[in-house]
C-alpha positions as CSV (number, residue, x, y, z in Angstrom):
1,M,13.6,5.2,67.6
2,T,10.8,4.1,70.1
3,D,10.4,4.7,73.7
4,Q,11.5,1.1,74.3
5,D,14.9,1.9,71.7
6,C,15.6,4.5,74.4
7,S,14.7,2.8,77.3
8,S,17.2,0.2,76.5
9,S,20.0,2.4,75.7
10,T,19.6,3.9,79.1
11,S,19.6,0.6,80.8
12,H,22.6,-0.7,78.7
13,T,24.5,2.3,80.0
14,E,23.8,2.2,83.5
15,D,24.9,-1.6,83.0
16,D,28.3,-0.4,81.8
17,E,28.5,1.9,84.8
18,E,27.6,-0.8,87.3
19,Q,30.0,-3.3,85.5
20,E,32.8,-0.4,85.8
21,E,32.1,0.0,89.5
22,L,32.2,-3.4,90.4
23,E,35.7,-4.1,88.8
24,E,37.1,-1.3,90.7
25,D,35.4,-2.1,93.8
26,D,37.3,-5.9,93.5
27,K,40.4,-3.9,93.0
28,S,40.1,-2.2,96.0
29,K,39.0,-5.4,98.0
30,A,42.1,-7.2,96.3
31,R,44.5,-4.6,97.7
32,T,43.0,-4.4,101.2
33,A,42.4,-8.1,101.7
34,P,43.5,-9.8,105.0
35,P,46.1,-12.5,105.5
36,V,43.2,-15.0,105.8
37,A,43.3,-15.2,101.7
38,V,46.7,-17.0,102.5
39,S,45.0,-20.0,103.9
40,L,43.1,-20.4,100.5
41,S,46.2,-21.1,98.5
42,G,46.1,-24.7,98.3
43,V,42.5,-24.6,96.5
44,S,42.8,-24.8,92.8
45,A,42.7,-21.8,90.2
46,T,39.5,-22.9,88.6
47,L,37.4,-22.7,92.1
48,R,39.1,-19.6,92.8
49,A,37.9,-17.9,90.0
50,V,34.0,-19.7,90.5
51,I,34.3,-18.1,93.8
52,R,35.1,-14.8,92.4
53,I,32.5,-15.0,89.5
54,K,30.1,-15.4,92.5
55,H,30.9,-12.6,94.8
56,K,30.7,-10.3,91.6
57,Y,27.3,-11.3,90.6
58,Q,25.8,-11.1,94.3
59,A,27.7,-7.6,94.7
60,L,26.2,-6.7,91.0
61,K,22.4,-8.0,91.8
62,K,23.1,-6.0,95.3
63,R,23.6,-3.0,93.3
64,R,21.0,-3.1,90.7
65,Q,18.4,-3.6,93.9
66,E,19.3,-0.3,95.4
67,M,19.4,1.2,92.3
68,A,15.7,0.3,91.7
69,L,14.6,1.5,95.0
70,A,16.6,4.9,94.3
71,M,14.5,5.2,91.1
72,A,11.4,3.9,92.2
73,A,11.3,6.5,95.1
74,L,12.1,9.4,92.6
75,P,8.2,11.1,91.8
76,G,6.9,10.3,88.0
77,A,9.4,7.6,87.4
78,P,8.2,5.0,85.3
79,A,7.7,1.2,86.8
80,R,10.3,-0.9,86.0
81,T,9.0,-4.3,84.8
82,S,10.9,-7.4,83.9
83,P,11.6,-8.1,80.1
84,K,9.1,-9.9,78.0
85,I,9.7,-11.7,74.6
86,F,8.9,-9.1,71.9
87,T,6.5,-9.6,69.2
88,F,4.7,-7.6,66.4
89,D,1.3,-9.2,67.7
90,G,-0.6,-5.9,69.0
91,V,2.1,-3.7,69.2
92,P,0.6,-0.1,69.0
93,A,1.9,2.6,67.0
94,L,4.7,4.3,69.0
95,A,6.0,7.8,68.6
96,S,9.5,8.1,68.0
97,C,11.9,10.1,70.3
98,S,12.4,12.5,68.0
99,P,9.7,14.1,65.3
100,P,10.0,12.7,61.6
101,R,11.3,15.0,59.0
102,K,9.8,16.2,56.2
103,K,10.8,14.5,52.8
104,R,12.0,17.1,50.3
105,K,11.1,16.1,46.9
106,R,14.1,15.8,44.6
107,K,14.3,17.1,41.6
108,R,15.5,14.9,39.1
109,R,18.8,15.2,37.6
110,V,20.9,14.4,34.5
111,L,23.5,11.5,35.7
112,Y,26.7,11.2,33.5
113,P,29.1,8.5,33.4
114,N,32.1,9.7,35.5
115,R,34.6,8.5,33.4
116,R,33.1,10.4,30.2
117,R,32.8,14.0,29.1
118,R,29.7,15.6,30.3
119,K,28.1,17.3,27.7
120,A,24.0,18.0,27.5
121,P,22.2,16.1,24.6
122,G,22.0,17.8,21.1
123,Q,19.6,17.4,18.2
124,G,21.6,13.9,16.9
125,H,20.3,11.4,15.0
126,S,18.2,8.4,16.6
127,P,18.6,4.8,16.0
128,T,15.1,5.0,15.1
129,E,15.5,7.7,12.4
130,F,17.9,5.1,10.8
131,C,15.6,2.1,10.9
132,L,12.5,4.5,9.4
133,Y,15.1,5.7,6.5
134,L,15.7,1.8,5.6
135,L,12.0,0.9,6.0
136,S,10.9,3.7,3.4
137,A,14.2,2.5,1.1
138,I,13.0,-1.1,1.1
139,L,9.3,-0.1,0.0
140,F,10.5,2.0,-2.4
141,V,12.5,-0.6,-3.7
142,Q,9.2,-2.9,-3.8
143,V,7.2,-0.6,-5.5
144,Y,9.6,0.3,-8.1
145,N,10.0,-3.2,-8.8
146,A,6.4,-4.0,-9.0
147,I,6.1,-1.0,-11.8
148,E,9.2,-2.3,-13.6
149,N,7.0,-5.5,-13.7
150,L,4.2,-3.7,-15.1
151,D,6.3,-1.9,-17.3
152,D,8.2,-5.2,-18.6
153,H,4.3,-6.7,-19.2
154,V,3.3,-4.2,-21.3
155,I,6.7,-4.1,-23.2
156,R,6.0,-7.4,-24.5
157,Y,3.6,-6.0,-26.6
158,D,5.3,-2.7,-28.1
159,L,2.8,-0.5,-27.4
160,E,4.8,2.5,-28.4
161,G,5.3,0.7,-31.8
162,L,1.8,0.4,-32.3
163,E,1.2,4.0,-31.0
164,K,3.5,5.4,-33.8
165,T,2.2,3.1,-36.6
166,L,-1.5,4.1,-35.8
167,R,-0.4,8.0,-35.6
168,R,1.3,7.2,-38.9
169,E,-1.2,5.4,-40.9
170,V,-4.6,6.5,-39.4
171,F,-5.5,10.1,-40.8
172,G,-7.5,12.4,-39.3
173,Q,-8.5,10.1,-35.9
174,L,-5.4,11.5,-33.5
175,G,-8.2,11.7,-30.5
176,A,-9.4,8.4,-31.4
177,V,-6.3,6.9,-31.3
178,E,-5.0,8.2,-28.4
179,A,-8.1,7.0,-26.5
180,L,-7.6,3.4,-27.7
181,M,-4.4,3.4,-26.7
182,W,-5.0,4.6,-23.4
183,H,-7.5,1.5,-23.0
184,L,-4.8,-0.8,-24.3
185,K,-1.9,0.4,-22.0
186,D,-4.4,0.5,-19.0
187,F,-5.4,-3.2,-19.6
188,L,-2.2,-4.7,-21.0
189,S,-0.3,-3.3,-17.8
190,T,-1.7,-6.4,-15.6
191,Y,-2.4,-10.0,-16.9
192,V,-5.3,-10.9,-14.2
193,H,-8.5,-9.2,-14.8
194,N,-12.0,-9.0,-13.5
195,R,-13.5,-8.4,-17.4
196,P,-12.4,-8.5,-20.8
197,L,-11.3,-5.4,-22.6
198,V,-14.2,-4.5,-25.6
199,V,-13.7,-1.5,-27.4
200,S,-16.4,-0.6,-29.9
201,L,-15.4,1.8,-32.8
202,H,-17.9,3.6,-34.6
203,G,-17.8,6.2,-37.3
204,P,-19.0,7.1,-40.8
205,S,-17.7,5.1,-44.0
206,G,-14.1,5.4,-45.0
207,V,-12.9,7.3,-42.1
208,G,-10.4,4.5,-41.4
209,K,-11.9,1.8,-39.1
210,S,-11.2,-1.2,-41.1
211,H,-7.8,0.3,-41.8
212,L,-7.3,0.6,-37.9
213,G,-8.5,-2.9,-37.4
214,R,-5.9,-4.4,-39.6
215,L,-3.1,-2.4,-38.3
216,L,-4.1,-3.9,-34.8
217,A,-4.0,-7.1,-36.0
218,G,-1.1,-7.2,-37.7
219,H,0.9,-5.8,-34.8
220,F,-0.4,-8.1,-32.3
221,R,0.5,-11.0,-34.9
222,S,4.1,-10.0,-34.5
223,V,4.1,-10.0,-30.9
224,V,2.0,-12.5,-29.7
225,G,1.7,-15.1,-32.6
226,E,-0.9,-15.4,-35.6
227,P,-3.5,-18.2,-33.4
228,L,-3.6,-15.6,-30.3
229,V,-5.4,-13.1,-33.0
230,L,-8.4,-13.4,-35.0
231,Q,-9.9,-11.3,-37.5
232,Y,-13.6,-11.7,-38.3
233,F,-15.3,-9.9,-41.1
234,M,-19.1,-10.7,-41.0
235,L,-20.0,-10.3,-44.4
236,H,-16.9,-12.7,-45.6
237,H,-17.6,-15.5,-42.8
238,C,-21.1,-15.4,-41.9
239,G,-22.8,-13.6,-45.1
240,L,-26.2,-15.6,-44.9
241,E,-28.8,-14.8,-42.0
242,A,-29.7,-18.5,-42.2
243,D,-26.2,-19.9,-41.2
244,A,-26.5,-17.8,-38.2
245,P,-26.5,-20.3,-35.5
246,R,-23.6,-21.9,-37.1
247,C,-21.9,-19.0,-37.1
248,A,-22.3,-18.3,-33.5
249,E,-21.0,-21.5,-32.6
250,Q,-18.1,-20.9,-34.6
251,L,-16.9,-18.6,-33.5
252,V,-17.1,-19.2,-29.8
253,S,-15.5,-22.2,-30.8
254,L,-12.5,-20.3,-32.4
255,V,-12.8,-17.3,-29.5
256,S,-12.2,-20.7,-27.0
257,E,-9.3,-22.1,-28.7
258,A,-7.7,-18.6,-28.6
259,V,-8.0,-18.0,-25.0
260,E,-7.1,-21.8,-23.9
261,L,-3.9,-21.0,-26.0
262,G,-3.4,-17.7,-24.2
263,E,-3.7,-19.0,-20.8
264,H,-1.2,-21.6,-21.4
265,E,1.2,-19.0,-23.0
266,E,0.3,-16.1,-20.5
267,K,-0.5,-13.8,-23.4
268,I,-3.4,-12.0,-24.3
269,P,-5.2,-12.6,-27.5
270,L,-6.9,-10.1,-29.6
271,F,-10.4,-10.5,-31.7
272,V,-10.9,-7.7,-34.2
273,L,-14.8,-8.3,-35.4
274,D,-15.1,-6.3,-38.1
275,E,-18.7,-5.1,-40.1
276,A,-20.8,-5.6,-37.0
277,E,-23.4,-3.6,-38.3
278,H,-24.4,-6.9,-40.3
279,M,-23.8,-9.1,-37.1
280,H,-27.2,-11.0,-36.4
281,G,-29.1,-11.8,-33.3
282,E,-27.7,-14.9,-32.7
283,I,-23.8,-13.9,-33.1
284,L,-24.4,-10.7,-30.7
285,D,-26.1,-12.9,-27.8
286,A,-22.7,-15.5,-28.5
287,L,-20.5,-12.4,-28.0
288,L,-22.6,-11.2,-25.1
289,G,-22.4,-14.5,-23.2
290,L,-18.4,-14.6,-23.8
291,L,-18.1,-11.2,-22.1
292,G,-20.1,-12.1,-19.1
293,S,-18.5,-12.4,-15.6
294,G,-19.5,-15.8,-14.8
295,Q,-17.0,-16.8,-17.7
296,P,-13.7,-18.8,-16.5
297,N,-10.5,-16.8,-15.9
298,Q,-8.7,-17.3,-19.3
299,F,-12.0,-15.7,-21.0
300,L,-11.4,-12.2,-19.0
301,N,-8.0,-12.0,-20.3
302,A,-9.0,-10.8,-24.2
303,I,-9.0,-7.9,-25.9
304,Y,-12.2,-7.7,-28.4
305,V,-11.8,-4.6,-30.8
306,I,-15.6,-4.4,-32.6
307,L,-15.7,-2.2,-35.9
308,S,-19.3,-0.4,-37.1
309,N,-20.8,2.2,-38.5
310,L,-23.5,2.0,-36.3
311,G,-24.9,5.3,-35.4
312,H,-23.0,7.3,-37.9
313,E,-26.1,9.4,-38.6
314,H,-25.5,11.0,-35.1
315,I,-22.1,11.3,-35.4
316,T,-22.0,13.4,-38.6
317,K,-24.6,15.2,-37.6
318,H,-23.3,16.4,-34.4
319,L,-20.1,17.4,-36.2
320,L,-21.6,19.3,-39.1
321,H,-23.9,21.4,-35.9
322,N,-20.9,21.7,-33.6
323,V,-18.0,22.0,-35.5
324,S,-17.1,25.4,-33.7
325,N,-17.2,24.0,-30.4
326,H,-14.8,21.2,-30.6
327,D,-12.4,22.3,-33.1
328,G,-10.7,19.0,-33.5
329,Q,-10.6,18.0,-29.8
330,H,-12.1,14.3,-29.5
331,R,-12.2,14.5,-25.6
332,Q,-15.0,16.8,-26.1
333,L,-16.4,15.1,-29.3
334,A,-16.4,11.7,-27.3
335,Q,-18.1,13.4,-24.0
336,D,-20.8,14.7,-26.2
337,L,-21.2,11.7,-28.3
338,T,-20.9,8.7,-26.0
339,P,-23.9,9.1,-24.6
340,V,-26.3,9.4,-27.3
341,L,-24.6,6.1,-29.4
342,R,-24.8,4.5,-26.5
343,R,-28.7,4.8,-26.1
344,Y,-28.7,4.2,-29.7
345,L,-26.7,1.4,-29.4
346,E,-28.2,-0.6,-26.3
347,G,-31.8,0.0,-28.3
348,R,-30.2,-2.5,-30.9
349,H,-29.0,-5.3,-28.7
350,P,-28.0,-5.3,-24.8
351,L,-24.3,-6.2,-26.0
352,W,-23.2,-2.5,-26.5
353,A,-24.0,-1.8,-22.8
354,E,-21.0,-4.1,-21.9
355,V,-18.5,-2.2,-24.5
356,T,-16.6,1.0,-24.3
357,I,-17.7,3.4,-27.3
358,V,-15.0,5.6,-29.1
359,P,-16.8,7.5,-31.7
360,L,-14.5,8.3,-35.1
361,G,-15.2,11.8,-36.5
362,L,-15.2,12.9,-40.6
363,L,-12.1,13.2,-42.3
364,E,-11.6,16.9,-43.6
365,R,-9.9,17.6,-47.1
366,S,-6.2,17.7,-45.8
367,H,-6.7,14.2,-44.7
368,V,-8.1,12.8,-47.6
369,M,-4.9,14.5,-49.1
370,E,-2.5,12.5,-46.7
371,C,-4.7,9.6,-47.9
372,F,-3.7,10.2,-51.8
373,M,0.1,11.0,-51.4
374,D,0.3,7.4,-48.7
375,E,-1.5,5.3,-51.2
376,M,0.6,7.2,-54.5
377,S,3.7,6.3,-52.3
378,R,2.8,2.7,-52.2
379,E,1.8,2.0,-55.7
380,G,5.5,3.9,-56.7
381,F,3.8,7.6,-58.1
382,Y,5.5,10.3,-57.2
383,P,3.3,12.5,-54.9
384,N,3.1,15.6,-57.0
385,R,0.9,18.4,-55.0
386,A,-0.9,19.6,-57.9
387,H,-1.6,16.1,-59.2
388,M,-3.1,15.5,-55.4
389,E,-5.2,18.2,-55.2
390,Q,-6.8,17.4,-58.3
391,L,-8.0,14.0,-57.3
392,A,-9.0,15.1,-54.0
393,A,-11.0,17.9,-55.8
394,E,-13.2,14.8,-57.3
395,I,-14.1,13.6,-54.2
396,Q,-17.7,14.8,-52.9
397,Y,-17.7,17.0,-49.7
398,Y,-20.5,18.5,-47.3
399,P,-21.0,22.1,-47.5
400,A,-18.2,23.9,-46.0
401,V,-19.0,24.4,-42.3
402,G,-16.8,27.1,-40.2
403,G,-14.2,27.0,-42.6
404,R,-13.9,22.9,-43.1
405,E,-14.6,20.5,-45.6
406,Y,-15.5,17.1,-44.6
407,S,-15.7,14.4,-46.9
408,V,-18.8,12.3,-47.6
409,T,-17.2,9.0,-48.1
410,G,-13.8,9.7,-46.4
411,C,-10.6,7.9,-48.2
412,K,-12.9,4.9,-49.4
413,Q,-12.7,6.1,-53.0
414,V,-8.7,7.0,-52.9
415,V,-7.6,3.8,-53.8
416,A,-10.0,3.2,-56.6
417,K,-8.6,6.6,-58.1
418,V,-5.1,5.9,-57.7
419,N,-5.6,2.5,-59.4
420,L,-6.9,4.5,-62.4
421,L,-3.6,6.5,-62.8
């Protein structure tokens, strides 16, 4: 409260006291009034009220003047001034009547509704936690559906059945079969690719390259159809070097028709190119052009399997000198042989710089026995163990290394010997 407020409250108190004194004076005058007032009985009530108000105002004014003179006579009394119109312009900051109290900082308290039970917050589940769980579930369903879609695409090609067939009928090449199936599963899991799958299988004669190619072609014919599978034998389709340009154009035409049909049916075609060691330069150049990244999208969704005995000298030499290091482990064999074969093959043509190389090893004596058993069963002969050992002994082998005997010709002579029975 300011000094002005204090003075205003004091003045109001004084006015009240003066009003009360005036009322008491009026009452005393009324009691002691002379009989002369009777002469005014004829005056109207309104005039009497006006006169009475006038007398009261004059008495009040006189009383205020006397009190103002009395207060002015006191030492140190402030001078009274007439009231002025109050404005906020130029008003100095006035000190309050009492010193301001210091504001105390109130501690924040946890407020609870009056109609509810007061209980401290516990470790309950938040609504955001539920939303997080819901989002995680939605994400899991989306990923699961994507994986299921990939599986559906792979199931169309029945790769599990293909793998069982290759494991059962291709003897002594378990590591190569596993590597080939891994590349096929990885490529066939999606339909859109940035480059075709090109796998080049290399190995000595009689280890099962052509047999593996026939199994692949037969399986894909059953799942994608005959028009989407091309099995190209170099000596059969283009035996003369003079026909190489015409053969190259014919091969490109066949591949183009197959990939166009595969794009229309949303299937991936298969091209098995056997006896690649007899391919002429024009055909290799045409294949390299088909594998380029600048080709249309339909050419990128294709599988090429190249079968060749190129580099078989390196494979045979490496196996005979490092038989104890591998001990039948194809992964170590491929890791050691792939760089050597790639350097050798790139020297022949740049095509092999764009392919995945899978080496096939030599067949042991036990593998030759399995070839005889399978062929004799096909021809209707009873697979006698002693008879099969006798036939297997007629096959030529390399000198035993580390307790292993590797066949020189693999299973290539098995069919001819069984036909002589």
